[in-house]
N, C-alpha and C positions, 0 to 999 in steps of 0.2 A: 186397071185398079182405080177405084174411085178416089178422088183427092180427099185427103183429110181436111176436115173443116174445124177450125178452132171455135169452140162454143164460149169458153170463159177462161181467161188466163189465171186469175186468182181472185180472191175476195177484194183485193186492193185495186184491181183493174177490170172494169166492166167491159164486156164484149159489145162491139157495135155491129157484129155479124148476126144476122137473123138466121133462125133455123126453122125449117118446116117440121111439122109434127111427123114423127115416124115411130115404127114399132121396133123395139130393141130386140135384136136377134141374139146378141152376146154382149157380155160385159168383161172387159179385159183391164188388168192393172199393170202398170210399169213402175218400178222403183221400190217394190216391197222387199224388205230384208228381214226385219224382226217380226213384223206383223204378218200373220198368215193370211192367205187369200180368203179363207172362210170368214175370219174375223172382219176383214175389210168389207166383204159382201154383206155381212150382217149390219154394218153401219150404213149401208146404202138404202135410201127410201124407195128405190125402184128395183124391179126385178125383170128378168128376161121375159119378153112378151108384153110388157107395159108400153102404152103409148106415151111418149114424152114430147115436150116442146121446149122452147127456150126458157120458159118460166120454171120448168122443173130443175134446170141446171143449178140455179141458186140454192135450192133445197138440198141437192146432192152435195154441194161443196160445204154448206153449213153442217150437214150431218157428219161428214167426214172430219171436219175440223173439231166438232164437239166431242168426237171420240177421244181426243187428246193424244192421238198417235202421230199426227202429221203437222208439219209446219208450212207446207206448200202443197196446194192441190190445183190441178188443171184438168179440164174435161174436154175431150174431143169427140167428134163424130167421124167414124171411119166406115163409110157406107151406112149399113144399118146396125153396125156395132158401136158400142159405147166404150171409148178408151179413156181411162183415168190414169194420169201421170201424177205421182206423189213423191214428195221428199219427206222421209220419216224424221220425226224429232230424234235427236241423238239420245242414247241411253246414258244415264249418269253412272260413270264408272267409279268415281270416288268423290268425297267431299272433305275438304280440309279447311283449316282456319289459321290465320296469321295475324298477330298484333292484338289479339283480344285478351285483356286482363280483367275487365269488369264482369265479363260473362264467361263461365266455364264452358269448355268444349262439349261436355255432356249435356248441359242445358241447351246449347245451340242445336245440337243434334236432335234433341227431343222436339224443340220448336219447329225445326225444319221438317221433321217427319209429320208433325201435326198439320203443316201447311202443304203437304203433298210432295215435298222434295226429299227423295230417298235414293240410295244407291240401288241400281237395277231398274228404276222407273224412268219413263220418258221425261226429257227436260222440256219444261214449259217456260219460255223466256218471260212471259207476262207474270207468271207466279214468281219467278226469280226477281223481277223488278220490284214487285210488291214486297218481297222479303227484305230487299235492300232498304226500301223506304221504312218498313216497320222497325228494322234494327236501328236505323238512324233516329226514328221517333223515340225509341227507348232511351238512347243516349241523351237526347234533348230533355227527356223527362227527369233525368238525374243531373241535369245542369251541364252536360258536355256539348256545348253548341258548336264546337269545331270538329265534331266527330264526322267521319266519312266511312261508308261501307261500300266496297266495290266487289262484285262477283266476277272473277276472272275465269273465262271458259277456255279450256285448252282442248281442241279437237284431237281425237285419237282414231286409230284405224278401226274399221268395222262399225262406223257411225256411232262411236262412243265419245264421251267428253268427261274431262276432269273439271271439277268446280272448286275454286279456291276463293274463300271470302277473305279479303284483305281489309283489316280494320285500322283506321287511324283515329284513335280514341281522343287524343288531345287531353287537355286538363279541364277539370270541373270549374265552372264559373263560381266565384265566391261572392257572397252577399256584401255589398258595399254599404247599403243603407236600408233600414226598415222605417218607414214613415207612416204616421197615423194622422188622418184629417177628420175632425169632427168630435174628437174626445175632449170633454171638458171636466168630467168627474174624476177620471183616472189619468195619471200621467203616462207619457210614452214609456217610461222605464217600467212602470207597473204592468203595462200591457205586454211589453217585450219579455217579461219574466215568465209568461205563459207559453213562449215560443221555444221550440227546439232549434229552429233556425236562428242564428245570431250573426250580427256584424261585429267586426273588431273583437274577436274572441281572445281573451287573455291566455297566455301559454299554460296556466295552471288549470283552466277549466276544460279538462279533456272530455267532458260529457257533452259540451256544446257542439253545434254543427254550423260551420260557416259556409259550407258548400250547398248551393241551391238545389233542391229537389222538389219537383211538383207535388209528389205524394206527401212529403213531409209538410209542405205549406198547407195542403188540405187538412191535415191533422192539426196543425197549429191554429187554423181558422176555427175548427171545431172546439179546440181548447179555449180560444178567445170567447166563443159563444157561451161555453159552459161557465167561464169566469163571470160574465155579466148575468147569466140566468141565476147563478147561485147567490147573487147580490140583489135580486129582485127586478132586474131590467128585462122584463118578458118581451118587450117589443124591440130589443136590440137587433140590429141587422147590419150586415156589411153591404153597402150599396155598390161598391166597385172594388175590384182587385186589379191593380195595374203592375205588371212585371216588365221592367225595361232592361234591355241588354246593352252593355257598352259596345262601341264600335268594334273593339277587338274581341268581343264575345267572351271576355274573361271576367266581367263584373256584372252583377245583377242588382237592380234597385227595385225595391218593393214598396208600393204605396197603397194603403188601405183607406178608403173612404167609409167611415162608419157613422151610424146614427144610434146614439146611446139610448135615447128615449128616457122615460121616467121610471123610478123604482116603485114597485107595487107591494102592498102589504096584503096578507091573506085575511079576508073577512069571514070566510066560512069554508068548511070542507064537508062535502056530502058523499058518502059511499052508497052507491045505488046498485041493486042487483044482488043475486045470490040469496040462498035461503036464510043465511044468518049474517046479513050485512051489518047489523048492529054490533056484532062481535068484532068487526074490523075497526070500529071507532077507536079502540085502545091502541091501534097501530098508527094513528094519525100523529105525525111528528110536529105539527104546528100548534102554537098557542094563538089566541085571538090577537090580531094586530101584528103578528110576527112578519118580518120581511120574507117574501117568497124566495124559495131556494129550489132550483131544478134538481139538485142532488137529493134533497129530501123527498121530492115527488117521486123520483126514480126508486128510492129506497122504499117508499110506501107501496108502490106498485109491486116491487119484488116481494115484500113481506106478505101482501095479499095473495100473490101467486104461490108463495111457499106454504101459507096456511091452507089454501085450497088443495095444493099438491099433497099435503099430509092427510087430506080427507078423501082422496081418491079422484079428485078432479085434475086429471093429468094435463089437460090442454085448455086452461082458462084464458080468457081474453080480458085484459084490464087496460083501460084507457082513461086518461085524465083530460077533461075538457074544461078550459078556463072561461069564466064569464067576467068580463072587464067592466069596471065602473071608472071611466076615465076622469070623471069629475073629481072623485075622491081618491083616485089612484089606488084602488083596491081591486082584488080579484077573488072570486069565489071558485073553488075547485070542485068539480063534479067528477067523482071517480066512478066510472061505469064498469061494473063487474059482470061478466058473463062466464059462469063457471063451466058451462058445457055439461056433458054427461059424465056421471061417475064411471070410472074405468076400473075393471077388475083384472087381476092377473090370472091368465090361464095356465102357463107353464113357466118355470124357472129352469134355464138351461146353462150348461157350462161348456166352454170350448177351450182347448189348449192344454188341458191337464192330462198329459200322457202317462204320468206316474201316479199322481195324487188321485185317490178315489173320489168319486162324486160325493159320497157321504161325508167326507172330510170338509168339502166346500159347503155342502148343503146345511150342515149343522151350525155354520156360522151365519146363516141367513136370518135376518130379522123381518124380511118381507116374506109373507106366506102365500103359497098358491091358493087360489080360490077367494082370497080376500081382496078388498079394494087396493089399488095402487097407492102406496105411501112413499112419496119422494124421499122423505127423511130415512125411512127404513131401508130403502134401496141403497142410499148413500152410506148408511151405517154398515150395511152388509159388505159393501165394497171396502170400507175402512178395516173391517175385521179380517177380511181376506188378505189385505195388505200387511196387517200386523202379524200374520202367521209366520212371515219370513220365508215362505216356500216359493214366492213368486217375484219375478223381477218387475213385472207390470201387471196391473189389474184394470180392465176397462169394462164398462157396463153400457148396454144399449137396450132401449125399450122400443119394440116394434108392434104395430097394430096387427091384430089377427084378421086375415083377409075375410071379407064377407060380414064382419061385425063392426059396430061403432062403439062398443063398450068393453072390449077385451084387448089385452096386450100380452105379449110374451116378453119376459125379462131375460136377457142373455149376458152372462159374465164371460169376458175373454181374458184368460190368464196366460202369462208367459212364464213357464216354470224356470226356476234357477236351481243351482246346486245347493240343496239344503243340508248336505253333509260337509264336513270339513276335515282336512288333514292338518292337525296341529303341528306345524313344523316351523321352527324359527332359527334364524342365524343372526347374530349380532356381532358387531365389531366396535370396540372402544379403544381409546388412546392407551389405556392401561389394562383393559379387560381381555384383549385378544378376541378369539372367536368362541361363541357359545352355540349350543345346538339342543333342540328339543323336538319331539314328534308324538303324535297321537291320532285317534280316529273317532269321529262322532257322526251320527245320522239323526237329524231332527225330524225327518219325515220318513220313518222306517217303512219300507215296502209300500209307500204311498198311503199309509194308514193314519198319518198325522201324529203318530206316537214317536217319542224320542227314545233312541236306543244308542248307547255308547259303550264301546270297548276301548278304553284309553290305556295303552301300554306305553309308558314313557321311560326312556333310559337316556341319561346324559351324565355330565360330569358330577352332578350333585344329587341326582334323584333317580330312584327306580320306583315306578308306580304302576299298579294295575287296578283299574276301576271298572266295574260293571254298573251301568246306569240305565234305568228305564222309567218312562213316565207316560201314562195314558191321560191326556187332557180331558177326555170325556168318559171317565169311569162310570158315571151315571148320566142319564139323559139331561139332568139339570146342570151339567157342566162341572160337577165335582171331579177333581183329578186325583189320581193316585200314582205315586212314584216311589221308587226305592233305589238304594245304592249300597254296594258292597265294595270295599277297597282294601288294598294292602299298599304300604308306602315305606320306602327307605330313603332317608333324607340326610345328606351330608352338608351341614350348614356352611362350613368354611368354603366349599366350592360354589355356594350360592351367594357369596359376598357377605356372609353373616358370620359373627363370632363362632368359633368352632364348637360343635356338638354333633352327635349322631342320633337320629330319631328313627326308630322302627315302630310302625303303628299299623293297626288294622281295625276295622269297624264296619258298622252298618247303620243305615237310617231309613225311616219310612216317612213319607210326606203326603199330606192331603191338601188339596187346594179348593178354595171356596170363592166363586164369583159373587161380588156384591151388586154390581151393575155392569153396564157396558164397558166402563173404564177401570173400575177398582176391583182388586183381587187380593185375597188373603191366603197365606200358606201356614200350615201348622205341621211341625216335624218333631219326631222323637228319634234319638240316636244313641249309639254306644261307641266309645273309642278306647282302645287299649294302647298305651305308649310305653316303650322301653327306650330310655334315653341314656346315652353314655358319653364319656369324654367331656364332661362339663368343665368349663373353665372357672377360675376363681375370681371373676371380675365382680365389682361392687354391686352392680344392678341386679345380679342374680341371687346374691346372698340372702336378701330379705325374703325372697320367694322360697328358697330352699329351707330357710328356718321354719316356715309354716308347713312344710311337707312331712316333717317328723319321720315316721318309719318308712315312708315311701322312698327315702333316699337310701340307695344301696351302699354296700360296703366299699365298692370300687368307685365311689363318687358319681354314681349314676342316679337315675330316677325311673321309677316304674309306677304308672298310675292307670286307674280305670275310671273313666268319666262317663256318666249318663247325663244327657242334656235334652232340653226341649227348646224349641225356637218358634217364633211367630214372625211373619213378615207381611207387609202391605206394599202393593205396587199399584201405580196408576199410569196407564199407558194411553196417551192421547196423540201418539205420533201418526203422521200420515202414511208412513210406510214402515214395514218391518225391517228393511235393510236400506241403508243410505237415505234416511228420512231427511226432509227439508223443512218441515214445519211441525209444530206440536211440542208436547211436553211428556217426559217420562220421569217418574219418581219412584223410589223404593226405599222403604225403611225396614230394618230388621232388628230383632232382639233375640239373643241366644243366651241361655243360662244353664249351668250344670245343676242337676238335681241335688238338694241338700243331702249330704252323706257321701257324695262323690269324693274321690281323693283330692281333686282340685276344685275348690268352690269359687266360681267367678261368673261374671256376666260380660257381654260384649254387645254394643249397639252401633249401628251404622246407618247413615242416610245418604243416598245418592240422588242427584237430579241432573237431567239434561234438558235444555230448552233450545229449540230450533226456531229462529226467527227469519222468515223469508224476506230478503231485501228487494227483490224484483218480482213482478207479477208472474213470470215464468219459473220462479224459484231457481234460476241459474246461479244466483248469488244468495247465500244464506249464512246466518250467523249462528254458531253453536256455542252455548255457554254451559259449562260443565262444573259440577261441584260435588264434594264429598266431605262429610263430617263423621268421625268415628271416635268412640271412647269405650274403654273396658277397664275393669278392676275386679278385685276379689270382694267377697262378702263373708262375714262370719270370722271366727277365730279357731285356731288349733292350739289348745292350751292358751298361752299368752300372746301368741304370734298371729297377727292378722293375715288372712289370705290376700294375695295379690294376683293380678292378671299373670298367667303363666308366660314365660318368655317366648314359648313357641306359638303364642297367640298374638304377639306384638304386631303393630302396624309398621309398615315400611314404605318408603318412597323411592322412586327411581325406576326407569323402564318405561316401555311404551304406554302401558295402561294407567300409569300414575304421573310420572314426571319425565318427559322426554328430554334428552340431552345428558342424562345421568344414567350410569350403569344400574341395573336392577338391584334394589334394596340398599344402595350405598348412601343415599341422601338422608341423613338423620343422625340421632345420637350414636356415639361410639362407646366402646367398652372402656371403663375406667378401673384400673387395678389398684387396690389398696395394699400398700406394703408397710403400713405403719403398725403400731402396736397399741392396744387398748383404745383409749379415747383420743389418740394422736394420729389421725390418718395421714398417710403420706401417699399421694396419688401419682400414678403413672398412666399417662394418656396413651391411646392407641388409635389406629384407623380401622378397628374391627367394628362393623355395624351391629348394633343390638336392637334397633327399633325403639318404639315407645308405645305407651298405652293410649295415646290420643293422636289424631291426624286431622288435617284440614287440607283439602285440595281445591284448586280453582283453575279453570282454563277457559280461554276465549279463542275461538277458532273461526276464521273466515273461509267459507267454502266457496270456491270459484270454479268457473267452467274449465274443464281440462282442455288445453290447446291440442290441436292436431289429432283429435279423436272423432271418429265417425258418429253419425246420429245413432246408429245401432248400438254403439258401445257406451253412449253417454250415461246410461243407467247402470253400467257395470264398473265405471271408473270415477273416482272422486279425488279432487285435488284441493288442498287447503293450506293455509298459513296459520300459525298459532302462537300463543303465549301461554305457558304453563307456570303455575306456582304451587308450592306445597310446603307444609310444615308438619313435622313429626316431633312430638315431645313426650316427656315422661313426667307425669305429675307427682311421682314418688321420689324423684331425684332431689337430694338435699345436701350436696357437698360443695356449696358455693364458696365457703371460706376455708376449705381444707388446703393444706400445704401440698403443692405440686412439685415433685422432684424430677419428673421427666415427661416429655410429650405434651408440654403446655399448649402447643399449637392445635392440638386436637380437642382440648377441653374448653367448654363454655357452659353456660347455664342450660342444661338439657330440659329443664322444666319450663322454659320460657317459650311460648308459642310464636313469639315474634321472630324467632330465628328461622326464617323461611328460605327456600331456594326458588329460583326462577330460571326459565329458559325460553327461547323462541326458535322457530324453525318452520319447515314446510314438510308436508306429507302427501303421499299418493296411496290411495287404497283401490285395489282391483279385486272384484269378485270373480276369480278365475275358476276354471273347472276343478282345480285342486282345493279350492276354498279361498277365503279372503287373504289377499296378499297386501302387506303394508310396507311401504318404504318411507323412511323418515330421515331427514337431515335436521339437526338441531344443535344449538349452542347455548351453554349456560349464560345467564345474565348475572346471577348472584349465586355463589357457592361458598363452601367452607372447606378448610383443610381436611383432607382425608376423603372427600367426596370423589368418586371415580366418574370422570366425564366420558360420554359416549356420543360421538359425532354422528355416526350412521347406524341405523338398525334396519333389518329386513326380517319380517315376520310373516308367517302363514298361519291363519286360523285365529287371529286376535284382532278385533276391531270394535269400534263403537260408533 
């Protein structure tokens, strides 16, 4: 047998043995386990029958190493055979982590997979070393200079290996000093106020950051540049940024060498380009001789782009070129506008609407197919879809049509949410015990966009059946038509109101008229029949009953037939139909019975909600809520003036008006007159009777919900609030009467300054069953007889 001749031991050891050229008769491998013989042969640059010499050996080894399957390769000549001995790289059996708190396991796994380190793949020790260094570099970028990352490899049988990354994160280096060199116009403190990174942070400034992070410093430098540009210093620059680390790697010293330059005033602004560049002159925010501001220049460019976007120029280029006059410290701004081609919309598409029909979405569009692309119309269409309340999220994307340079498709991506609700509520109060209510409504019936409701409610104080329907597009112009039929039995004493029983039925027809994109008017006609029994003899009801004449029954009841008309105005500028974070909603309504009705009265109410985003991401937002209401009678029946019926009174208390108080209990109480003639003798009680006027106010801070996934953040809302409310009776006039009992319940019910207030926290969740609301609240100011309610849980009622 011919002696085996070593051609090359490995890439790290060159062979000094020469090899004569020979023809390869066979290629054999030793050491293959996971890699098949066929795969190994495919990685070889030589084949059986090839002539090879010593120079070809290097290519063989390089090719086999480049396959990524082997960590050691040796090539031998055995006669005219080629013998390749290999050691395969071990297979990664598992990857685990220990000691990491700054980076989640899931993020690490994704990054390792992107770097080629996965379970089941061959282990490349070079890649592993690069990953270790990359992870340490990440920790250095966030100020953890003591961090160490070690990959521990544990061999396993069958050429496998476990990899465990052991992290020693250490502590973040804190900023000891931030120094500026070269600033003469602005003090160090003025410049530091532009930085998120701070040294010596006081305990109360929880928004400041004293831990060094490279990315945050880069943002602070940009804020510093903007600070100078907005004050006219166009040639401001940072000459050097020096970051020094203390010997123990726990402290950082930042020194910035800056050149402030001189402030420049604007001598002229020229808008060039575009077919109507003169029209852009009105957008120029500078007066002659005004100090230059980078913020105003950016705003000018954005306004020009917005104006062009509304004319179909979807991809305009706007650049501002300054011309300096250093002798006079002035700058002329040349705004170069390249509108590009006018772009037209080929198709408008919708995705994600599994239930809602396309026509329901399409009728909300203000951007039309075949017309030029109007950025404002596209955004308005998105807002209208959001306000429908059928979708959790609405996104829009504009894509170019392949093969053209002047056509785009507009696609709206919607995520549908439950547009129906099960009106179910449970409440518990310190004195109220447990209450219960239920009902059903569908605001997007069968995906048609029409509202259909069958509300059947049975609880301790009410039995109600209501059929409700509304078509928001009865005509193509957006005129809506709706109607309602109802039957109701109401036991007032069980609803925390002074005792009476009300059986009523009726119907109404409503037309809606859009005025513009934001304003809407409703007009309604209705009829209601009421049969009321068990009326008490308290003072506040007597004046109303005196005006009812023959409508008062023999058994001290009341039977009335009322025909009414109403008109309402609403303005909706909210950014979303559900869980809005910005915008305004207002509604004013006026309802009046037709002259000749058994009860002649009017009732007016105004509601407003204002959302103010406090952060750019809208994660923090402020909600301010208010309501004003007033009602009274008009005309006379014989000598008695009509008053607002007691069953139309305003009440406060409960989740929708005043949290922390049981429903309807915060307001005027029934006063019984047991005197004779003109000598009233009053007896106070804790029976709520409401009033003909109301004022509500609420301030609510909406905050991110902790421990909630990104997917759920649009479905859950957390807030803290302060509520205040006042209900009063303008017809109450017993201030100086003699009180013989219940003095603690009696005060001037005609005084609107007798308000109640509370504070608390709430969580709202748009669940598959409908909106769920949990509220914890405590009164700040209350009166005797008010029923407090610490915890409420409600389904189907939110704002």
